[in-house]
C-alpha positions, 0 to 999 in steps of 0.5 A, spaced: 066 651 828 062 652 834 065 649 840 059 647 845 058 643 852 053 643 856 053 649 861 049 650 866 049 643 867 055 642 873 055 647 879 047 651 877 045 642 875 041 644 870 037 638 867 043 636 861 036 633 857 032 642 858 039 644 856 040 640 849 033 642 847 035 648 848 041 648 843 036 645 838 032 650 838 036 656 837 041 652 833 035 649 828 032 657 828 033 660 822 038 667 822 036 674 823 031 672 818 034 668 814 031 661 810 037 657 813 038 655 821 043 658 824 047 652 824 048 653 816 053 659 819 059 653 821 061 648 817 062 644 824 059 644 830 063 640 836 059 639 842 064 638 848 063 634 853 068 630 860 061 625 861 056 622 855 052 627 850 048 622 848 042 627 851 045 632 846 045 627 840 037 626 841 035 633 842 039 633 835 035 627 832 028 630 835 028 636 831 031 635 825 025 629 823 
C-alpha cells in the first residue's frame, strides 16, 4: 500500500493541479528501467486529504489514456 496526500499544497501554497500532475507522472513512469510503471509495485494507492481530491482523479485519468 502507498498512502499519499497533496503534499506542499498547504503551508507552501503549491497548486494542487501541479502536485497531482507530478504524482501522476512519477507513478506512471517506469521503475528502474522496468517495462512496468511504478504504480504496479503497489497493491493499492490511496490519496488522502480533508479537501477534494478531484484534481488527482483528473490527472490520473489524463495520464492513463
